TORKOL-4160 file (C-alpha; in steps of 0.2 Angstrom, whole numbers, padded with zeros to 4 digits, m for minus):
487
<pt num="1" X="0000" Y="0002" Z="m0001"/>
<pt num="2" X="0009" Y="0017" Z="m0005"/>
<pt num="3" X="0009" Y="0030" Z="0007"/>
<pt num="4" X="m0001" Y="0047" Z="0005"/>
<pt num="5" X="0009" Y="0060" Z="m0003"/>
<pt num="6" X="0011" Y="0075" Z="0008"/>
<pt num="7" X="0002" Y="0093" Z="m0001"/>
<pt num="8" X="0017" Y="0104" Z="m0008"/>
<pt num="9" X="0022" Y="0119" Z="0004"/>
<pt num="10" X="0016" Y="0132" Z="m0008"/>
<pt num="11" X="m0003" Y="0127" Z="m0005"/>
<pt num="12" X="m0014" Y="0128" Z="0008"/>
<pt num="13" X="m0016" Y="0115" Z="0019"/>
<pt num="14" X="m0031" Y="0105" Z="0023"/>
<pt num="15" X="m0034" Y="0115" Z="0041"/>
<pt num="16" X="m0039" Y="0133" Z="0037"/>
<pt num="17" X="m0031" Y="0146" Z="0049"/>
<pt num="18" X="m0041" Y="0153" Z="0063"/>
<pt num="19" X="m0053" Y="0167" Z="0062"/>
<pt num="20" X="m0043" Y="0184" Z="0069"/>
<pt num="21" X="m0053" Y="0198" Z="0071"/>
<pt num="22" X="m0043" Y="0215" Z="0075"/>
<pt num="23" X="m0046" Y="0234" Z="0077"/>
<pt num="24" X="m0035" Y="0249" Z="0070"/>
<pt num="25" X="m0022" Y="0256" Z="0083"/>
<pt num="26" X="m0031" Y="0266" Z="0095"/>
<pt num="27" X="m0021" Y="0281" Z="0090"/>
<pt num="28" X="m0031" Y="0282" Z="0074"/>
<pt num="29" X="m0045" Y="0295" Z="0081"/>
<pt num="30" X="m0030" Y="0306" Z="0086"/>
<pt num="31" X="m0022" Y="0306" Z="0068"/>
<pt num="32" X="m0036" Y="0307" Z="0059"/>
<pt num="33" X="m0046" Y="0320" Z="0069"/>
<pt num="34" X="m0031" Y="0332" Z="0069"/>
<pt num="35" X="m0033" Y="0332" Z="0048"/>
<pt num="36" X="m0051" Y="0339" Z="0053"/>
<pt num="37" X="m0044" Y="0352" Z="0067"/>
<pt num="38" X="m0031" Y="0360" Z="0053"/>
<pt num="39" X="m0045" Y="0362" Z="0039"/>
<pt num="40" X="m0057" Y="0370" Z="0051"/>
<pt num="41" X="m0044" Y="0382" Z="0057"/>
<pt num="42" X="m0038" Y="0387" Z="0039"/>
<pt num="43" X="m0058" Y="0388" Z="0033"/>
<pt num="44" X="m0060" Y="0401" Z="0047"/>
<pt num="45" X="m0044" Y="0409" Z="0047"/>
<pt num="46" X="m0043" Y="0413" Z="0029"/>
<pt num="47" X="m0057" Y="0429" Z="0036"/>
<pt num="48" X="m0044" Y="0436" Z="0047"/>
<pt num="49" X="m0030" Y="0437" Z="0036"/>
<pt num="50" X="m0024" Y="0451" Z="0025"/>
<pt num="51" X="m0028" Y="0443" Z="0007"/>
<pt num="52" X="m0033" Y="0454" Z="m0005"/>
<pt num="53" X="m0047" Y="0463" Z="0006"/>
<pt num="54" X="m0047" Y="0471" Z="0023"/>
<pt num="55" X="m0044" Y="0458" Z="0038"/>
<pt num="56" X="m0057" Y="0458" Z="0050"/>
<pt num="57" X="m0053" Y="0462" Z="0068"/>
<pt num="58" X="m0048" Y="0447" Z="0080"/>
<pt num="59" X="m0060" Y="0439" Z="0090"/>
<pt num="60" X="m0057" Y="0439" Z="0108"/>
<pt num="61" X="m0044" Y="0426" Z="0114"/>
<pt num="62" X="m0057" Y="0417" Z="0124"/>
<pt num="63" X="m0068" Y="0413" Z="0109"/>
<pt num="64" X="m0053" Y="0407" Z="0099"/>
<pt num="65" X="m0047" Y="0395" Z="0114"/>
<pt num="66" X="m0065" Y="0388" Z="0117"/>
<pt num="67" X="m0068" Y="0386" Z="0096"/>
<pt num="68" X="m0054" Y="0376" Z="0094"/>
<pt num="69" X="m0057" Y="0366" Z="0110"/>
<pt num="70" X="m0076" Y="0363" Z="0104"/>
<pt num="71" X="m0069" Y="0357" Z="0087"/>
<pt num="72" X="m0055" Y="0346" Z="0094"/>
<pt num="73" X="m0068" Y="0337" Z="0106"/>
<pt num="74" X="m0081" Y="0334" Z="0091"/>
<pt num="75" X="m0067" Y="0327" Z="0080"/>
<pt num="76" X="m0060" Y="0316" Z="0094"/>
<pt num="77" X="m0078" Y="0309" Z="0098"/>
<pt num="78" X="m0082" Y="0306" Z="0081"/>
<pt num="79" X="m0066" Y="0298" Z="0079"/>
<pt num="80" X="m0067" Y="0287" Z="0093"/>
<pt num="81" X="m0085" Y="0281" Z="0087"/>
<pt num="82" X="m0078" Y="0278" Z="0069"/>
<pt num="83" X="m0061" Y="0266" Z="0076"/>
<pt num="84" X="m0074" Y="0259" Z="0088"/>
<pt num="85" X="m0086" Y="0253" Z="0074"/>
<pt num="86" X="m0070" Y="0248" Z="0063"/>
<pt num="87" X="m0065" Y="0231" Z="0063"/>
<pt num="88" X="m0056" Y="0219" Z="0051"/>
<pt num="89" X="m0058" Y="0201" Z="0050"/>
<pt num="90" X="m0045" Y="0188" Z="0042"/>
<pt num="91" X="m0052" Y="0172" Z="0037"/>
<pt num="92" X="m0047" Y="0156" Z="0027"/>
<pt num="93" X="m0052" Y="0165" Z="0010"/>
<pt num="94" X="m0053" Y="0183" Z="0012"/>
<pt num="95" X="m0049" Y="0200" Z="0024"/>
<pt num="96" X="m0067" Y="0209" Z="0028"/>
<pt num="97" X="m0066" Y="0226" Z="0032"/>
<pt num="98" X="m0081" Y="0233" Z="0042"/>
<pt num="99" X="m0085" Y="0250" Z="0046"/>
<pt num="100" X="m0098" Y="0264" Z="0049"/>
<pt num="101" X="m0108" Y="0271" Z="0063"/>
<pt num="102" X="m0124" Y="0276" Z="0057"/>
<pt num="103" X="m0121" Y="0266" Z="0040"/>
<pt num="104" X="m0115" Y="0249" Z="0041"/>
<pt num="105" X="m0100" Y="0247" Z="0026"/>
<pt num="106" X="m0091" Y="0230" Z="0024"/>
<pt num="107" X="m0079" Y="0227" Z="0010"/>
<pt num="108" X="m0072" Y="0209" Z="0006"/>
<pt num="109" X="m0055" Y="0207" Z="m0002"/>
<pt num="110" X="m0052" Y="0190" Z="m0008"/>
<pt num="111" X="m0033" Y="0184" Z="m0006"/>
<pt num="112" X="m0033" Y="0178" Z="m0023"/>
<pt num="113" X="m0037" Y="0195" Z="m0030"/>
<pt num="114" X="m0026" Y="0204" Z="m0020"/>
<pt num="115" X="m0013" Y="0211" Z="m0033"/>
<pt num="116" X="0000" Y="0222" Z="m0022"/>
<pt num="117" X="m0002" Y="0231" Z="m0007"/>
<pt num="118" X="0008" Y="0246" Z="m0001"/>
<pt num="119" X="0013" Y="0251" Z="0015"/>
<pt num="120" X="0011" Y="0272" Z="0017"/>
<pt num="121" X="0017" Y="0283" Z="0032"/>
<pt num="122" X="0010" Y="0300" Z="0033"/>
<pt num="123" X="0020" Y="0312" Z="0042"/>
<pt num="124" X="0008" Y="0313" Z="0057"/>
<pt num="125" X="0005" Y="0295" Z="0057"/>
<pt num="126" X="0024" Y="0291" Z="0055"/>
<pt num="127" X="0028" Y="0301" Z="0071"/>
<pt num="128" X="0019" Y="0291" Z="0082"/>
<pt num="129" X="0023" Y="0273" Z="0073"/>
<pt num="130" X="0008" Y="0271" Z="0064"/>
<pt num="131" X="0006" Y="0267" Z="0046"/>
<pt num="132" X="m0008" Y="0263" Z="0033"/>
<pt num="133" X="m0011" Y="0247" Z="0021"/>
<pt num="134" X="m0019" Y="0252" Z="0004"/>
<pt num="135" X="m0024" Y="0236" Z="m0007"/>
<pt num="136" X="m0022" Y="0234" Z="m0024"/>
<pt num="137" X="m0037" Y="0223" Z="m0031"/>
<pt num="138" X="m0035" Y="0228" Z="m0049"/>
<pt num="139" X="m0048" Y="0245" Z="m0047"/>
<pt num="140" X="m0044" Y="0262" Z="m0044"/>
<pt num="141" X="m0054" Y="0260" Z="m0028"/>
<pt num="142" X="m0043" Y="0253" Z="m0014"/>
<pt num="143" X="m0047" Y="0246" Z="0001"/>
<pt num="144" X="m0038" Y="0255" Z="0016"/>
<pt num="145" X="m0034" Y="0250" Z="0034"/>
<pt num="146" X="m0030" Y="0265" Z="0045"/>
<pt num="147" X="m0019" Y="0265" Z="0055"/>
<pt num="148" X="m0009" Y="0251" Z="0062"/>
<pt num="149" X="0007" Y="0250" Z="0071"/>
<pt num="150" X="0021" Y="0249" Z="0058"/>
<pt num="151" X="0027" Y="0232" Z="0065"/>
<pt num="152" X="0010" Y="0226" Z="0063"/>
<pt num="153" X="0007" Y="0234" Z="0045"/>
<pt num="154" X="0023" Y="0226" Z="0038"/>
<pt num="155" X="0018" Y="0210" Z="0046"/>
<pt num="156" X="0000" Y="0209" Z="0038"/>
<pt num="157" X="0005" Y="0216" Z="0020"/>
<pt num="158" X="0017" Y="0201" Z="0020"/>
<pt num="159" X="0003" Y="0188" Z="0025"/>
<pt num="160" X="m0008" Y="0197" Z="0012"/>
<pt num="161" X="0005" Y="0194" Z="m0001"/>
<pt num="162" X="0010" Y="0176" Z="0003"/>
<pt num="163" X="m0010" Y="0171" Z="0007"/>
<pt num="164" X="m0012" Y="0180" Z="m0013"/>
<pt num="165" X="0000" Y="0169" Z="m0020"/>
<pt num="166" X="m0006" Y="0152" Z="m0013"/>
<pt num="167" X="0007" Y="0151" Z="0001"/>
<pt num="168" X="m0001" Y="0147" Z="0019"/>
<pt num="169" X="0005" Y="0157" Z="0032"/>
<pt num="170" X="0000" Y="0165" Z="0050"/>
<pt num="171" X="m0011" Y="0180" Z="0052"/>
<pt num="172" X="m0001" Y="0185" Z="0068"/>
<pt num="173" X="0018" Y="0184" Z="0061"/>
<pt num="174" X="0031" Y="0195" Z="0064"/>
<pt num="175" X="0039" Y="0205" Z="0051"/>
<pt num="176" X="0058" Y="0204" Z="0048"/>
<pt num="177" X="0056" Y="0223" Z="0042"/>
<pt num="178" X="0064" Y="0232" Z="0058"/>
<pt num="179" X="0072" Y="0249" Z="0048"/>
<pt num="180" X="0060" Y="0268" Z="0051"/>
<pt num="181" X="0069" Y="0274" Z="0036"/>
<pt num="182" X="0067" Y="0261" Z="0024"/>
<pt num="183" X="0057" Y="0245" Z="0022"/>
<pt num="184" X="0068" Y="0230" Z="0021"/>
<pt num="185" X="0070" Y="0215" Z="0029"/>
<pt num="186" X="0084" Y="0204" Z="0033"/>
<pt num="187" X="0082" Y="0191" Z="0019"/>
<pt num="188" X="0078" Y="0207" Z="0004"/>
<pt num="189" X="0089" Y="0209" Z="m0010"/>
<pt num="190" X="0095" Y="0228" Z="m0013"/>
<pt num="191" X="0094" Y="0231" Z="m0031"/>
<pt num="192" X="0095" Y="0250" Z="m0034"/>
<pt num="193" X="0098" Y="0264" Z="m0021"/>
<pt num="194" X="0098" Y="0280" Z="m0026"/>
<pt num="195" X="0110" Y="0294" Z="m0014"/>
<pt num="196" X="0099" Y="0310" Z="m0011"/>
<pt num="197" X="0115" Y="0320" Z="m0019"/>
<pt num="198" X="0108" Y="0311" Z="m0034"/>
<pt num="199" X="0090" Y="0317" Z="m0033"/>
<pt num="200" X="0096" Y="0335" Z="m0029"/>
<pt num="201" X="0108" Y="0334" Z="m0045"/>
<pt num="202" X="0094" Y="0327" Z="m0054"/>
<pt num="203" X="0081" Y="0340" Z="m0050"/>
<pt num="204" X="0091" Y="0356" Z="m0053"/>
<pt num="205" X="0097" Y="0348" Z="m0071"/>
<pt num="206" X="0079" Y="0343" Z="m0077"/>
<pt num="207" X="0071" Y="0351" Z="m0090"/>
<pt num="208" X="0055" Y="0356" Z="m0080"/>
<pt num="209" X="0068" Y="0367" Z="m0068"/>
<pt num="210" X="0077" Y="0375" Z="m0083"/>
<pt num="211" X="0061" Y="0379" Z="m0092"/>
<pt num="212" X="0055" Y="0387" Z="m0074"/>
<pt num="213" X="0072" Y="0397" Z="m0074"/>
<pt num="214" X="0071" Y="0400" Z="m0095"/>
<pt num="215" X="0052" Y="0410" Z="m0088"/>
<pt num="216" X="0059" Y="0420" Z="m0074"/>
<pt num="217" X="0074" Y="0425" Z="m0085"/>
<pt num="218" X="0065" Y="0431" Z="m0100"/>
<pt num="219" X="0052" Y="0441" Z="m0088"/>
<pt num="220" X="0067" Y="0450" Z="m0080"/>
<pt num="221" X="0074" Y="0455" Z="m0096"/>
<pt num="222" X="0058" Y="0464" Z="m0101"/>
<pt num="223" X="0058" Y="0473" Z="m0085"/>
<pt num="224" X="0076" Y="0477" Z="m0090"/>
<pt num="225" X="0074" Y="0483" Z="m0107"/>
<pt num="226" X="0058" Y="0493" Z="m0102"/>
<pt num="227" X="0065" Y="0500" Z="m0088"/>
<pt num="228" X="0055" Y="0493" Z="m0075"/>
<pt num="229" X="0065" Y="0486" Z="m0061"/>
<pt num="230" X="0050" Y="0482" Z="m0051"/>
<pt num="231" X="0045" Y="0469" Z="m0063"/>
<pt num="232" X="0061" Y="0460" Z="m0061"/>
<pt num="233" X="0058" Y="0459" Z="m0041"/>
<pt num="234" X="0039" Y="0454" Z="m0044"/>
<pt num="235" X="0045" Y="0439" Z="m0054"/>
<pt num="236" X="0061" Y="0433" Z="m0046"/>
<pt num="237" X="0052" Y="0431" Z="m0029"/>
<pt num="238" X="0039" Y="0418" Z="m0035"/>
<pt num="239" X="0051" Y="0412" Z="m0048"/>
<pt num="240" X="0064" Y="0408" Z="m0033"/>
<pt num="241" X="0050" Y="0401" Z="m0022"/>
<pt num="242" X="0044" Y="0388" Z="m0037"/>
<pt num="243" X="0061" Y="0382" Z="m0041"/>
<pt num="244" X="0065" Y="0379" Z="m0021"/>
<pt num="245" X="0046" Y="0369" Z="m0021"/>
<pt num="246" X="0052" Y="0361" Z="m0035"/>
<pt num="247" X="0069" Y="0354" Z="m0031"/>
<pt num="248" X="0061" Y="0350" Z="m0013"/>
<pt num="249" X="0047" Y="0341" Z="m0019"/>
<pt num="250" X="0059" Y="0328" Z="m0031"/>
<pt num="251" X="0072" Y="0326" Z="m0016"/>
<pt num="252" X="0060" Y="0326" Z="m0003"/>
<pt num="253" X="0047" Y="0313" Z="m0012"/>
<pt num="254" X="0060" Y="0301" Z="m0018"/>
<pt num="255" X="0072" Y="0302" Z="m0003"/>
<pt num="256" X="0082" Y="0285" Z="0001"/>
<pt num="257" X="0074" Y="0278" Z="m0014"/>
<pt num="258" X="0076" Y="0260" Z="m0012"/>
<pt num="259" X="0072" Y="0245" Z="m0025"/>
<pt num="260" X="0074" Y="0227" Z="m0018"/>
<pt num="261" X="0067" Y="0209" Z="m0020"/>
<pt num="262" X="0059" Y="0199" Z="m0009"/>
<pt num="263" X="0052" Y="0182" Z="m0008"/>
<pt num="264" X="0034" Y="0188" Z="m0013"/>
<pt num="265" X="0041" Y="0201" Z="m0026"/>
<pt num="266" X="0049" Y="0219" Z="m0030"/>
<pt num="267" X="0047" Y="0233" Z="m0017"/>
<pt num="268" X="0050" Y="0251" Z="m0019"/>
<pt num="269" X="0052" Y="0262" Z="m0002"/>
<pt num="270" X="0054" Y="0280" Z="m0005"/>
<pt num="271" X="0050" Y="0297" Z="0004"/>
<pt num="272" X="0056" Y="0308" Z="0018"/>
<pt num="273" X="0042" Y="0316" Z="0028"/>
<pt num="274" X="0030" Y="0302" Z="0022"/>
<pt num="275" X="0036" Y="0286" Z="0019"/>
<pt num="276" X="0029" Y="0272" Z="0007"/>
<pt num="277" X="0035" Y="0256" Z="0004"/>
<pt num="278" X="0027" Y="0250" Z="m0014"/>
<pt num="279" X="0024" Y="0234" Z="m0020"/>
<pt num="280" X="0028" Y="0231" Z="m0038"/>
<pt num="281" X="0017" Y="0218" Z="m0049"/>
<pt num="282" X="0027" Y="0214" Z="m0064"/>
<pt num="283" X="0013" Y="0204" Z="m0072"/>
<pt num="284" X="0002" Y="0220" Z="m0073"/>
<pt num="285" X="0016" Y="0232" Z="m0080"/>
<pt num="286" X="0009" Y="0236" Z="m0099"/>
<pt num="287" X="0024" Y="0246" Z="m0103"/>
<pt num="288" X="0040" Y="0256" Z="m0098"/>
<pt num="289" X="0045" Y="0275" Z="m0105"/>
<pt num="290" X="0065" Y="0279" Z="m0101"/>
<pt num="291" X="0068" Y="0297" Z="m0102"/>
<pt num="292" X="0083" Y="0309" Z="m0102"/>
<pt num="293" X="0083" Y="0328" Z="m0104"/>
<pt num="294" X="0098" Y="0338" Z="m0113"/>
<pt num="295" X="0109" Y="0341" Z="m0097"/>
<pt num="296" X="0106" Y="0324" Z="m0090"/>
<pt num="297" X="0114" Y="0316" Z="m0107"/>
<pt num="298" X="0130" Y="0325" Z="m0102"/>
<pt num="299" X="0127" Y="0317" Z="m0084"/>
<pt num="300" X="0123" Y="0300" Z="m0090"/>
<pt num="301" X="0106" Y="0300" Z="m0080"/>
<pt num="302" X="0090" Y="0292" Z="m0085"/>
<pt num="303" X="0071" Y="0290" Z="m0078"/>
<pt num="304" X="0060" Y="0277" Z="m0078"/>
<pt num="305" X="0040" Y="0277" Z="m0077"/>
<pt num="306" X="0028" Y="0263" Z="m0078"/>
<pt num="307" X="0010" Y="0259" Z="m0085"/>
<pt num="308" X="0002" Y="0247" Z="m0073"/>
<pt num="309" X="m0016" Y="0242" Z="m0074"/>
<pt num="310" X="m0026" Y="0250" Z="m0060"/>
<pt num="311" X="m0014" Y="0262" Z="m0056"/>
<pt num="312" X="m0021" Y="0278" Z="m0067"/>
<pt num="313" X="m0012" Y="0289" Z="m0074"/>
<pt num="314" X="0008" Y="0292" Z="m0075"/>
<pt num="315" X="0014" Y="0300" Z="m0060"/>
<pt num="316" X="0016" Y="0318" Z="m0063"/>
<pt num="317" X="0016" Y="0326" Z="m0045"/>
<pt num="318" X="0030" Y="0322" Z="m0036"/>
<pt num="319" X="0024" Y="0326" Z="m0021"/>
<pt num="320" X="0009" Y="0312" Z="m0020"/>
<pt num="321" X="0009" Y="0300" Z="m0007"/>
<pt num="322" X="0004" Y="0282" Z="m0011"/>
<pt num="323" X="0003" Y="0275" Z="m0028"/>
<pt num="324" X="0018" Y="0282" Z="m0040"/>
<pt num="325" X="0022" Y="0277" Z="m0057"/>
<pt num="326" X="0038" Y="0280" Z="m0055"/>
<pt num="327" X="0052" Y="0264" Z="m0055"/>
<pt num="328" X="0068" Y="0273" Z="m0057"/>
<pt num="329" X="0068" Y="0293" Z="m0052"/>
<pt num="330" X="0086" Y="0296" Z="m0059"/>
<pt num="331" X="0100" Y="0283" Z="m0061"/>
<pt num="332" X="0112" Y="0277" Z="m0073"/>
<pt num="333" X="0112" Y="0266" Z="m0086"/>
<pt num="334" X="0119" Y="0252" Z="m0078"/>
<pt num="335" X="0105" Y="0254" Z="m0064"/>
<pt num="336" X="0091" Y="0256" Z="m0077"/>
<pt num="337" X="0097" Y="0238" Z="m0082"/>
<pt num="338" X="0096" Y="0232" Z="m0066"/>
<pt num="339" X="0078" Y="0239" Z="m0063"/>
<pt num="340" X="0072" Y="0231" Z="m0080"/>
<pt num="341" X="0080" Y="0215" Z="m0079"/>
<pt num="342" X="0072" Y="0215" Z="m0061"/>
<pt num="343" X="0057" Y="0218" Z="m0069"/>
<pt num="344" X="0057" Y="0208" Z="m0085"/>
<pt num="345" X="0071" Y="0195" Z="m0083"/>
<pt num="346" X="0072" Y="0188" Z="m0101"/>
<pt num="347" X="0071" Y="0203" Z="m0111"/>
<pt num="348" X="0085" Y="0217" Z="m0116"/>
<pt num="349" X="0078" Y="0232" Z="m0124"/>
<pt num="350" X="0095" Y="0238" Z="m0130"/>
<pt num="351" X="0100" Y="0222" Z="m0139"/>
<pt num="352" X="0085" Y="0228" Z="m0151"/>
<pt num="353" X="0089" Y="0235" Z="m0168"/>
<pt num="354" X="0083" Y="0251" Z="m0170"/>
<pt num="355" X="0079" Y="0258" Z="m0188"/>
<pt num="356" X="0078" Y="0277" Z="m0193"/>
<pt num="357" X="0064" Y="0283" Z="m0204"/>
<pt num="358" X="0067" Y="0288" Z="m0221"/>
<pt num="359" X="0074" Y="0307" Z="m0227"/>
<pt num="360" X="0059" Y="0312" Z="m0234"/>
<pt num="361" X="0052" Y="0310" Z="m0215"/>
<pt num="362" X="0059" Y="0327" Z="m0211"/>
<pt num="363" X="0045" Y="0336" Z="m0220"/>
<pt num="364" X="0032" Y="0331" Z="m0207"/>
<pt num="365" X="0045" Y="0328" Z="m0193"/>
<pt num="366" X="0059" Y="0342" Z="m0196"/>
<pt num="367" X="0066" Y="0342" Z="m0178"/>
<pt num="368" X="0063" Y="0326" Z="m0175"/>
<pt num="369" X="0067" Y="0314" Z="m0190"/>
<pt num="370" X="0086" Y="0313" Z="m0185"/>
<pt num="371" X="0079" Y="0306" Z="m0167"/>
<pt num="372" X="0066" Y="0296" Z="m0173"/>
<pt num="373" X="0069" Y="0275" Z="m0170"/>
<pt num="374" X="0059" Y="0260" Z="m0168"/>
<pt num="375" X="0061" Y="0240" Z="m0169"/>
<pt num="376" X="0059" Y="0224" Z="m0160"/>
<pt num="377" X="0065" Y="0205" Z="m0159"/>
<pt num="378" X="0057" Y="0192" Z="m0152"/>
<pt num="379" X="0052" Y="0200" Z="m0134"/>
<pt num="380" X="0050" Y="0219" Z="m0136"/>
<pt num="381" X="0044" Y="0233" Z="m0146"/>
<pt num="382" X="0055" Y="0248" Z="m0142"/>
<pt num="383" X="0052" Y="0264" Z="m0150"/>
<pt num="384" X="0064" Y="0281" Z="m0147"/>
<pt num="385" X="0058" Y="0299" Z="m0150"/>
<pt num="386" X="0062" Y="0316" Z="m0144"/>
<pt num="387" X="0074" Y="0329" Z="m0149"/>
<pt num="388" X="0073" Y="0339" Z="m0133"/>
<pt num="389" X="0069" Y="0326" Z="m0120"/>
<pt num="390" X="0074" Y="0310" Z="m0128"/>
<pt num="391" X="0061" Y="0295" Z="m0123"/>
<pt num="392" X="0063" Y="0276" Z="m0125"/>
<pt num="393" X="0045" Y="0266" Z="m0124"/>
<pt num="394" X="0047" Y="0250" Z="m0122"/>
<pt num="395" X="0032" Y="0237" Z="m0122"/>
<pt num="396" X="0033" Y="0216" Z="m0121"/>
<pt num="397" X="0024" Y="0206" Z="m0137"/>
<pt num="398" X="0013" Y="0199" Z="m0123"/>
<pt num="399" X="0006" Y="0216" Z="m0117"/>
<pt num="400" X="0001" Y="0223" Z="m0135"/>
<pt num="401" X="m0018" Y="0221" Z="m0139"/>
<pt num="402" X="m0018" Y="0229" Z="m0156"/>
<pt num="403" X="m0006" Y="0237" Z="m0169"/>
<pt num="404" X="m0013" Y="0253" Z="m0178"/>
<pt num="405" X="m0006" Y="0258" Z="m0196"/>
<pt num="406" X="m0010" Y="0277" Z="m0197"/>
<pt num="407" X="m0008" Y="0289" Z="m0215"/>
<pt num="408" X="m0014" Y="0304" Z="m0216"/>
<pt num="409" X="m0017" Y="0315" Z="m0231"/>
<pt num="410" X="0002" Y="0322" Z="m0233"/>
<pt num="411" X="0011" Y="0306" Z="m0227"/>
<pt num="412" X="0001" Y="0296" Z="m0242"/>
<pt num="413" X="0009" Y="0309" Z="m0255"/>
<pt num="414" X="0026" Y="0308" Z="m0248"/>
<pt num="415" X="0023" Y="0288" Z="m0245"/>
<pt num="416" X="0023" Y="0288" Z="m0225"/>
<pt num="417" X="0016" Y="0280" Z="m0213"/>
<pt num="418" X="0016" Y="0277" Z="m0193"/>
<pt num="419" X="0014" Y="0263" Z="m0181"/>
<pt num="420" X="0005" Y="0265" Z="m0166"/>
<pt num="421" X="0006" Y="0248" Z="m0154"/>
<pt num="422" X="m0007" Y="0249" Z="m0141"/>
<pt num="423" X="m0010" Y="0241" Z="m0123"/>
<pt num="424" X="m0023" Y="0237" Z="m0111"/>
<pt num="425" X="m0017" Y="0255" Z="m0102"/>
<pt num="426" X="m0015" Y="0266" Z="m0114"/>
<pt num="427" X="m0003" Y="0279" Z="m0105"/>
<pt num="428" X="0013" Y="0275" Z="m0112"/>
<pt num="429" X="0010" Y="0270" Z="m0133"/>
<pt num="430" X="0025" Y="0265" Z="m0141"/>
<pt num="431" X="0022" Y="0274" Z="m0158"/>
<pt num="432" X="0033" Y="0274" Z="m0175"/>
<pt num="433" X="0030" Y="0290" Z="m0187"/>
<pt num="434" X="0038" Y="0294" Z="m0203"/>
<pt num="435" X="0041" Y="0276" Z="m0209"/>
<pt num="436" X="0041" Y="0270" Z="m0228"/>
<pt num="437" X="0023" Y="0265" Z="m0231"/>
<pt num="438" X="0028" Y="0251" Z="m0243"/>
<pt num="439" X="0039" Y="0242" Z="m0231"/>
<pt num="440" X="0026" Y="0244" Z="m0218"/>
<pt num="441" X="0014" Y="0237" Z="m0229"/>
<pt num="442" X="0025" Y="0222" Z="m0235"/>
<pt num="443" X="0028" Y="0219" Z="m0215"/>
<pt num="444" X="0010" Y="0216" Z="m0209"/>
<pt num="445" X="0011" Y="0199" Z="m0208"/>
<pt num="446" X="0025" Y="0202" Z="m0196"/>
<pt num="447" X="0017" Y="0215" Z="m0186"/>
<pt num="448" X="0002" Y="0203" Z="m0185"/>
<pt num="449" X="0013" Y="0191" Z="m0177"/>
<pt num="450" X="0017" Y="0203" Z="m0163"/>
<pt num="451" X="m0002" Y="0204" Z="m0159"/>
<pt num="452" X="m0003" Y="0186" Z="m0158"/>
<pt num="453" X="0012" Y="0182" Z="m0149"/>
<pt num="454" X="0009" Y="0168" Z="m0138"/>
<pt num="455" X="0005" Y="0173" Z="m0120"/>
<pt num="456" X="0014" Y="0161" Z="m0112"/>
<pt num="457" X="0030" Y="0167" Z="m0119"/>
<pt num="458" X="0032" Y="0181" Z="m0108"/>
<pt num="459" X="0047" Y="0192" Z="m0102"/>
<pt num="460" X="0043" Y="0192" Z="m0083"/>
<pt num="461" X="0042" Y="0177" Z="m0070"/>
<pt num="462" X="0027" Y="0169" Z="m0069"/>
<pt num="463" X="0019" Y="0171" Z="m0050"/>
<pt num="464" X="0013" Y="0154" Z="m0043"/>
<pt num="465" X="m0004" Y="0159" Z="m0039"/>
<pt num="466" X="m0006" Y="0162" Z="m0059"/>
<pt num="467" X="0004" Y="0144" Z="m0063"/>
<pt num="468" X="m0013" Y="0135" Z="m0065"/>
<pt num="469" X="m0024" Y="0146" Z="m0073"/>
<pt num="470" X="m0017" Y="0143" Z="m0089"/>
<pt num="471" X="m0008" Y="0153" Z="m0102"/>
<pt num="472" X="m0023" Y="0166" Z="m0106"/>
<pt num="473" X="m0024" Y="0171" Z="m0088"/>
<pt num="474" X="m0005" Y="0180" Z="m0090"/>
<pt num="475" X="m0011" Y="0191" Z="m0103"/>
<pt num="476" X="m0016" Y="0209" Z="m0096"/>
<pt num="477" X="m0034" Y="0209" Z="m0105"/>
<pt num="478" X="m0045" Y="0198" Z="m0114"/>
<pt num="479" X="m0048" Y="0210" Z="m0127"/>
<pt num="480" X="m0047" Y="0205" Z="m0145"/>
<pt num="481" X="m0030" Y="0207" Z="m0154"/>
<pt num="482" X="m0033" Y="0217" Z="m0169"/>
<pt num="483" X="m0023" Y="0225" Z="m0182"/>
<pt num="484" X="m0031" Y="0240" Z="m0189"/>
<pt num="485" X="m0026" Y="0256" Z="m0201"/>
<pt num="486" X="m0032" Y="0273" Z="m0202"/>
<pt num="487" X="m0032" Y="0287" Z="m0215"/>
């Protein structure tokens, strides 16, 4: 008689874990209440500030203190009852978040729907050692757990990610992340780290910085030319404050940037005042964009942006807390290779042979034509464009939903055509304008093969939880693959 075979270690065993019920941290009402108090003070304080009108006289000090006390007490009581009626329950299959005093709300998050989890520590919460969990389930609305102790937030994050991959774990297990400056455990492998001086140099040499500077210089020259020195002063002060604010946001938002690899995937931690630890799901990355400003080309610096399903628009607000689509804020070409290799281990964008449009394309693209390139290999499609800010857009074949051939009236007269490669997100879209039309038509069958690239031949590693779902589950979307043309 044969002995029973033990279940593999990465599958749940027969006995489901016990149900765990918890409340947020007791200091949660304090952290959430001070925001309400600050908003009320600002709203009423505007009437007593000299902003474009005659300010009203200040009320007696006793009245001010009494009003602040009433608002603080009201927000504290409301926060207490909100905390008292908020709890989260973890059972064998899902996480349930119950909240609401008068109107009850229950959010259910199945473990197999969890895509990634971010740990966000705003400044106020960070001062008290608290953190917030933001759970990505593939939609724009993210269930949130506010607030937990930092250690409990890290441990619960690791538990939910393990359960999402089909690995059994203990809901009350401790996390090995001990640092308060960066989310790193003993077993984590640091891939890329960007020091603050590089962030400062990158911000001060970016094209956005020089655009703001150029605007101020032009206004100052106009003031001097027309003998209006007051105009120079009026422009200099806001220009200087804008430059300082821009550099400050760039440095503080990406301060201590670290890209690391752990057992459950890639992780990005960043932030000076507010620390964010962001899980990165490679399977949901549709495309990447590598950009380089004119001064950065001299310094050898690059920036990488991602397009991830469910993350919304590509990040343009450096001061935003939470979801960020920046994979690398500023780094060398060696760091670019490491970051992309961690994301797509079986692809190399530098090995793709790029082709230049014909010389007659300069009639349509007089400045950009010398810099336009595109090409593909067995794994990637790469396009390059931009005469001022150089951009490379990279998308794997398995993420391409359709290929579009475009040809306008002037392009038809010149014998030119353009290509557009569409993904499920549509934020970063590789395109190749000004190509030889006859050559494009000859290669239609080759372009069609890019769309019908087998889904199981992917450039990123498969998640254990997806392995049994079949090759079609690896595609970002089940939209119909097409190749179309328009005039």
